[in-house]
MILUM-711682 format. One record per residue (C-alpha): residue in three letters; x, y, z. Coordinates in steps of 0.2 Angstrom, whole numbers, padded with zeros to 4 digits, always signed. Layout:
<pts>
AlaXYZ/...
</pts>
This chain:
<pts>
Met+0042+0023-0116/Gln+0042+0011-0100/Asp+0044+0019-0083/His+0047+0003-0075/Gln+0057-0013-0074/Gln+0054-0032-0071/Phe+0063-0041-0057/Leu+0061-0060-0063/Leu+0060-0071-0047/Gly+0056-0086-0057/Asp+0044-0100-0049/Phe+0041-0091-0032/Pro+0037-0101-0017/Leu+0023-0094-0005/Gln+0019-0094+0013/Asn+0005-0106+0011/Gly+0014-0118+0001/Glu+0010-0115-0016/Val+0021-0108-0029/Leu+0018-0090-0039/Gln+0025-0097-0057/Gln+0037-0086-0066/Ala+0035-0072-0055/Ser+0040-0055-0058/Leu+0041-0039-0048/Ala+0039-0022-0055/Tyr+0049-0008-0048/Ala+0055+0009-0052/Thr+0072+0018-0046/Phe+0077+0036-0044/Gly+0095+0042-0040/Glu+0111+0031-0037/Leu+0116+0017-0023/Asn+0130+0023-0014/Glu+0147+0011-0011/Gln+0140+0007+0007/Gly+0124+0004-0001/Asp+0115+0011+0012/Asn+0106+0027+0005/Ala+0091+0019-0001/Ile+0072+0022+0002/Leu+0058+0011-0002/Ile+0041+0015-0005/Pro+0030-0001-0008/Ser+0015+0002-0017/Tyr-0004+0004-0013/Tyr-0022-0006-0015/Thr-0026+0000-0033/Gly-0010+0010-0034/Ser+0007+0009-0042/His+0023+0016-0042/Arg+0018+0030-0052/Asn+0009+0038-0038/Tyr+0024+0042-0030/Phe+0033+0051-0043/Lys+0027+0067-0039/Leu+0035+0065-0021/Ile+0051+0064-0029/Gly+0065+0076-0034/Pro+0079+0089-0029/Gly+0076+0096-0013/Lys+0061+0085-0008/Ala+0062+0072+0008/Leu+0064+0060-0007/Asp+0078+0069-0015/Pro+0087+0056-0029/Thr+0102+0067-0029/Arg+0105+0062-0010/Tyr+0095+0043-0011/Phe+0093+0029-0019/Ile+0072+0029-0020/Val+0066+0010-0024/Leu+0047+0009-0029/Ser+0038-0007-0029/Asn+0023-0013-0036/Met+0013-0027-0025/Phe+0008-0044-0035/Gly-0009-0042-0041/Asn-0009-0023-0045/Gly-0008-0026-0066/Leu+0012-0025-0066/Ser+0019-0036-0055/Ser+0013-0055-0056/Ser-0006-0054-0056/Pro-0022-0064-0061/Ser-0024-0051-0075/His-0008-0059-0084/Ser+0000-0073-0076/Gly+0001-0089-0090/Pro-0007-0104-0082/Gln-0011-0094-0064/His-0022-0083-0074/Gly-0037-0077-0066/Ala-0048-0087-0053/Asp-0032-0097-0052/Phe-0021-0086-0047/Pro-0015-0092-0030/Thr-0016-0082-0012/Val-0001-0070-0009/Thr+0002-0063+0006/Val+0010-0047+0014/Lys+0026-0058+0019/Asp+0026-0065+0003/Asn+0028-0046-0005/Val+0041-0041+0007/Arg+0052-0057+0004/Ala+0050-0052-0017/Gln+0056-0034-0012/Tyr+0071-0041-0001/Gln+0076-0052-0016/Leu+0075-0036-0028/Ser+0085-0026-0013/Gln+0099-0040-0012/Ala+0100-0039-0032/Leu+0102-0019-0032/Gly+0116-0020-0020/Ile+0106-0013-0004/Asn+0114-0016+0012/Ser+0099-0007+0022/Phe+0086+0006+0020/Ala+0087+0023+0026/Leu+0069+0023+0026/Val+0055+0012+0023/Ser+0038+0020+0021/Gly+0021+0018+0013/Trp+0002+0022+0013/Ser-0012+0011+0016/Met-0007-0007+0010/Gly+0011+0001+0008/Ala+0011+0005+0027/Met+0007-0013+0031/Gln+0021-0019+0021/Ala+0031-0005+0027/Trp+0028-0013+0047/Gln+0031-0032+0038/Trp+0048-0026+0032/Ala+0053-0019+0050/Val+0047-0035+0056/Ser+0055-0048+0043/Tyr+0072-0039+0040/Pro+0075-0027+0056/Gly+0093-0025+0052/His+0090-0019+0036/Val+0076-0004+0040/Arg+0085+0009+0049/Ala+0070+0020+0049/Leu+0049+0017+0048/Leu+0035+0027+0043/Pro+0018+0019+0041/Ile+0005+0030+0034/Cys-0014+0028+0038/Gly-0010+0010+0040/Thr-0008-0002+0053/Ala+0004-0019+0053/Arg-0012-0030+0055/Cys-0030-0032+0046/Trp-0040-0029+0062/Pro-0058-0038+0061/Leu-0065-0019+0057/Asn-0055-0018+0042/His-0058-0036+0038/Val-0077-0035+0038/Phe-0077-0017+0027/Leu-0067-0027+0014/Glu-0080-0040+0015/Gly-0093-0027+0010/Val-0085-0021-0006/Lys-0080-0039-0010/Ala-0099-0045-0009/Ala-0104-0030-0022/Leu-0092-0036-0032/Leu-0097-0057-0032/Ala-0114-0052-0033/Asp-0113-0048-0051/Gly-0117-0065-0061/Lys-0105-0060-0074/Phe-0092-0063-0062/Asn-0094-0082-0064/Arg-0083-0084-0048/Gly-0068-0075-0058/Arg-0070-0086-0073/Tyr-0078-0072-0083/Glu-0077-0068-0101/Thr-0081-0050-0102/Pro-0078-0038-0085/Pro-0091-0039-0073/Leu-0095-0020-0074/Thr-0109-0017-0063/Gly-0101-0028-0049/Leu-0084-0016-0051/Ala-0097-0002-0051/Ala-0104-0008-0033/Phe-0088-0011-0030/Gly-0083+0005-0029/Arg-0098+0015-0025/Asn-0098+0004-0008/Tyr-0080+0009-0006/Ala-0083+0027-0006/Gly-0091+0028+0009/Trp-0077+0023+0020/Ala-0064+0032+0012/Tyr-0066+0049+0017/Ser-0072+0054+0035/Ala-0091+0060+0039/Glu-0085+0076+0041/Phe-0080+0075+0023/Phe-0097+0071+0019/Arg-0107+0081+0031/Asp-0097+0097+0027/Gly-0096+0095+0007/Leu-0076+0095+0007/Tyr-0078+0084-0010/Lys-0083+0101-0018/Gln-0063+0105-0017/Leu-0060+0089-0026/Gly-0071+0098-0040/Phe-0087+0086-0037/Glu-0102+0098-0038/Ser-0113+0083-0030/Leu-0112+0067-0018/Glu-0117+0057-0034/Ala-0104+0065-0045/Leu-0092+0057-0032/Leu-0099+0042-0031/Leu-0099+0040-0049/Asn-0081+0043-0051/Trp-0076+0030-0038/Glu-0089+0019-0050/Gln-0079+0022-0065/Ser-0062+0023-0059/His-0065+0003-0051/Gln-0074-0002-0068/Ser-0055+0002-0074/Trp-0049-0012-0064/Asp-0048-0031-0068/Ala-0060-0042-0055/Asn-0048-0054-0051/Asp-0033-0042-0046/Leu-0043-0032-0035/Leu-0049-0048-0027/Ala-0032-0053-0026/Met-0025-0039-0019/Leu-0040-0037-0006/Lys-0034-0055+0002/Thr-0017-0049+0004/Trp-0023-0035+0014/Gln-0036-0047+0024/Gly-0021-0058+0028/Gly-0010-0046+0036/Glu-0005-0052+0052/Val+0011-0044+0062/Ser+0007-0046+0079/Phe+0012-0038+0094/Asp+0026-0047+0099/Asp+0032-0044+0081/Ile+0031-0025+0086/Gly+0040-0027+0101/Lys+0055-0034+0091/Val+0057-0019+0079/Thr+0071-0009+0080/Ala+0070+0003+0068/Lys+0068+0022+0073/Thr+0048+0022+0070/Ile+0035+0037+0066/Val+0017+0030+0067/Met+0005+0040+0057/Pro-0013+0035+0058/Gly-0026+0046+0047/Ser-0036+0056+0062/Thr-0051+0051+0053/Asp-0049+0035+0045/Gln-0062+0023+0045/Tyr-0054+0006+0044/Phe-0034+0009+0047/Thr-0043+0018+0062/Val-0032+0029+0074/Glu-0036+0018+0091/Glu-0030+0001+0083/Ala-0014+0010+0077/Gly-0013+0016+0094/Leu-0015-0002+0101/Glu+0001-0008+0091/Phe+0010+0010+0093/Glu+0009+0005+0113/Gln+0020-0012+0108/Leu+0036-0005+0099/Pro+0052-0007+0111/Val+0054+0011+0124/Gly+0062+0024+0115/Ile+0061+0020+0096/Gly+0044+0026+0092/Val+0034+0044+0089/Trp+0015+0045+0089/Leu+0012+0058+0074/Pro-0007+0056+0069/Leu-0010+0063+0052/Glu-0022+0077+0056/Ser-0035+0079+0043/Pro-0055+0078+0038/Phe-0050+0067+0022/Gly-0051+0050+0030/His-0039+0036+0025/Cys-0038+0048+0008/Ala-0027+0059+0018/Gly-0011+0049+0016/Ala-0013+0049-0003/Pro+0002+0053-0011/Gly+0004+0071-0014/Arg-0015+0072-0016/Phe-0019+0087-0001/Ala-0007+0098+0002/Ala-0007+0101+0021/Glu-0008+0082+0024/Ser+0007+0080+0012/Glu+0018+0093+0020/Gln+0015+0084+0036/Val+0021+0067+0027/Glu+0037+0077+0023/Arg+0040+0084+0039/Ala+0039+0066+0045/Met+0050+0059+0032/Arg+0064+0071+0035/Glu+0063+0068+0054/Leu+0067+0051+0051/Leu+0082+0054+0039/Gly+0088+0067+0048/Ser+0088+0081+0034/
</pts>
């Protein structure tokens, strides 16, 4: 049984002047929209994630309570469910156009209008979901009443960009990749991508103190093999399409200064690429009185904010959501 729907966008003009042909946006909803159209919550997906990753956060009595709110989970272009290189007809594979964060948010806005949503009580997301949440607050300020970016910044800062260049290079070095026109999956490159990524995903403390054992891994090598295998399940062009979207995140300080939503900025205290320092520089640009600085305290690096993955961290996120929703 399919757990999501497709919103058909037709030929969708992109920020760079190209067109995403026969575009579709995959999404799922929980709960019912009220007559005023203002009890909606939006959670966009993250890199290598989908709407399914947020199911565990939704339920009666939780901050994301479907008996009170109309919860919309959207999927980024490139994630294999929305329009992606792996299944986009004439724009298949290496011919898939460049899609920006702003493009994703504009598509989500069109979905929200089709669903009858007048404003969102909250827009939140982890990692690239946080980048989309920031873009929402900038592009459609009148439609976002509260904003919670988790372990993610409004733009892709230089360190973040270089980190992504490293994992990308590991994938491109596989001769089977063939500039995106591969006949069989470039499994060696995908494994190298995952192994490279693992070193950035957590914190120095996580590795030094053997916290990976709490996740069921007996050794560092077992953890690395898991990262290899999980990325080998992805289509290489899908990974690169989303990575390009990530690197194009471009919300400026001036943009942040125009945000009107009540905001809690929640960077990961030990995040190695969406750094707490750079999140702080962005926080300082918010208009006086609308923002709260609330780092997610954790030794789990960027992964601290992964939805429902760690109990103590999930409790911090839950409290922040409740504060913004007034529940």
